[in-house]
N, C-alpha and C positions, 0 to 999 in steps of 0.2 A: 509899381516899379520895384525891382529887387535891390535890397540895400547892398552897398559895396562890401567886400570881404573885410572882416575885422581881424587884425593880427593877434589880438587877445584871444579870439575864439580858437584860432589855430594852435596857439601856445597851450590852450587848456586841454589839447588832445595830443599827448606825446606819442601815441601809438595809433596804428591803423584801426585796430579793434575799437578803441575808445571813440575815435572820430566816427566810425561807421555805426556804432551804437547810438551816438547823438544824431546822426543823420536820420536813422530809422525812427526816431521820436518826432521828427518834424517833416516827414515825407509829404509833399504837397498833393493836392488833387490835380490830376492831369487832364487837360482838355482833350476830348475825343473828337477830332475834326475830320478823320478820314472814314470813308464808307467803302465797303467791299461787297460784291455780290458774287456768290458762288453757285454753280449748277451742280446738282447732285446726280449720281448715276441713276437714281430712281425717277428722274425727270423733274423733281421739284428744284426750287430755288430758295435761297435765303440770303438776307442782307444783315450786316453787322457793322457797328461803328467801332473804331479802335483809335488809340493814341499812336500816331505816327512817330517817326524818329525825331522830326522837328519839335513836336509837342513834348516828348519826353526829355529831350536835350534842354529846351527852354526852362523846364520845370526843375530839373535835377542838377545840371552842371554848375549853376551859380552857388547852390548849396554845397556842392562838393568843394568848391574853391574856398568857401568860408571856413571850412573845417580842415583845411590842409590836404584835401584829396583832389586827385585828378583822374580822369578816364581817358584812355587812348586805345585805338583799335586800327589794325591795318591788314589788308589782304597779303598773304605770302605763302610760300611752300614750306611745309614743315619738315622735320627730319626724315619722314618716310616719303617725301616727294609729293604729298597730297596738298591740294590747294585748300587753304583755311583762312579764317579771319583770326588773327592773334590779338587778343585783348589784355589789358592791364589796368588794375586799379592801383594807383600810386598814392603814397603818403609822404609828407615832407620829411618824415623820419628815415626814409629810405625803404621802408617796408612796402610789400606789394602783394597782390593777388593776381595770378595770371591764368590763362587758359586759351583754348583754341576751339573754334566752331567750324565744322566742315562746310565747305562751299560747293554746291553743284551747279549744274546748268551747262547747256551746250552752245548757247549763243551769248554775245556780249550783253544783250538785254536781260537774259535770264540770270547771268552772273551778277550784273549790277543790282538786280532786284534782290538776289539772295544776300549780297553784301549789305544792303540797306536793312534788310530784315534781320541779319545776324548782329549788326551794330545795335539795333533797337533791343533785340532779345538779350544780348549780353549785358547791355547797360542795366536793363530792368533786373537781370539775374543777380549781378554783383552788388546791387544797391538794395534789393528787396522790394522795389516798388512794384505794384500790381494794379493796373488800372482795372476799374470795375467791370466795364463791358469788354471782356476779352473775346477773341475769336473762338477759343475752345467752348465757352459757354454757348455762344450763338450756334456753333456747329452741332453741339450735342442736342440743343433744343430743337433745331431744324429737323435733324435726323429722327428724333423721337416723334415729332409731329407727322413727318412723312410716313413712318412705320405705323402709327395709329390709323391714319387715313387708309393705308393700303389694307390693314387688318379689318377695318370696317367694311370696306368694299368687298373683301373676300368672303365675309360672313353673312352678307346681305342675301336672303333668298331671292331667286329669279322667278319663281312661280308660287301658286297657292299651296303647293305640296310641302310638307315638313322638310327641313334640310336633310334628315336622315334618308328619307325616301329618295330625294334627289341624288344623294351620293350613291345610293344602291343601284338606281337606274343608270347613272353614269358609268359605274363599274361594269354593269352588264353590257352596255353599249360599246365600250372601248376595250379592245384586247390589251393585255398587259404587255408593255414593251420590254423587251430583253434589255438587261443592263449591258451597256457597251463595254468592251474590254478596255483596260487602261491603255492610254497612249504611251509610246516610249518616253522614258524620262519622268512620267508623272510621279514615280515613287520618290523622286528627289524634290518634289514641290514643297513648299512651306506647309506645315501642318496647321490644323485649325487651332490647336493650342498655342502654337507659336504666333499666329495671326492675331489671336485675341490678346495675347500678352504684349505684342508689338504695338497694337493700336492703343492699349491702355498706357503703356510707357510713353508714347508719343503725346498723348493727352497730358501726362504728368509733366512733360517738358515744354508745355504750351505749344505743341506742334500738331494740335488737332485739326487744323486747317489742311485739307488734302494736298494742295500745291506745296505748302511749306513743309509738310511731313515727307512728301516724296523728294523734294529738293534736299532735305537733310539726309535722307537715306542714300540718295545718289552721291552726296558728298562723302558719306562714310565708305561707300563701296567703290567710289571712283568710276561709276558707270551711270548711264542715264536710265533711271527706273520710272516707269510710268504707271505701275500698279503693284501694290504690295503682294497681290495674289501671284504675280510672276516671279517672286523671289524663290530661290531654292532654299532647302533646309540649312545648308552651311551659311548661305548669305543671311538668312534670318538670324541665326545664332550670332553672327558677327555684329549685326545691327543692334540686336538686344544687348549684347555684351558691351557695346560702345555706349549705349544709353544708360546701362546700369553702372558702368565704371568709366566715366569720362576722364580722359588723361589730361592732367595739368600740364601746362607748357613751361619748359625751363625758362628762368629769368634771362632776359637778353643781356649780352655782354655790353661793356661800357662803349665799344665802337658801334653798337647797333642802336642807333637813335630811334625813338618812338615819336610819332607825330602826336601832339597833345591837343585835345579838344577843349580842355578846361585847365587853366593854369592855376596852381595853388599859390597862395599868398607867400610873400618872403617871410620865412620863419625867423629871420634875424632881428 
């Protein structure tokens, strides 16, 4: 059972930075009770376990309260008219750290799922908590296993002849196909370098899971994106820039009340 908040502990941390430093010395192990299964384009599947929003909240929010901290998040429209999750880490001193996470989706179910994911992601991000079995690690391992299996099947000889002889025979048997002309507009498609950098940055932001990554991109662009390969070069530049330079959200005004999910102790 979690101990009740101590007023002395909150008084020992007069600033948000000192409270956060103490928090990160006692971050708990988070139970990973959720399981997901993802189908890959190559036909394979992989499963991974992860800590859901409820797991993270139970472990972290009581610690925040003990140290005079609280976390809040709400879906809203930002200054550019884009739908985002605005989040804030508050301290009893009045200091805070704020930001926003883009929300995508075209159905209520998809939007709700993105809000839940964003709340979990931002809470982990602002506290520094990192569960061991994350979806990025599972996705990367599954992708590597699938590629190894495909490579092994491709190099397996089909007959008693050496592989070089088979390749020579196949080349003589099949005429070389002419390279088709580029389709209209293909010159504006995302480049291989952009695609590689985009996927690397998504993994850095814990968005290696395909659905989560596409939803994040959709939120940035304000459009429903189903594949990163469908992006144009300008769209790819916008997404990469947004990942490299996340824009902090201005602090809310006194009239703009935030719903609080963890209440800090009375500092008086």
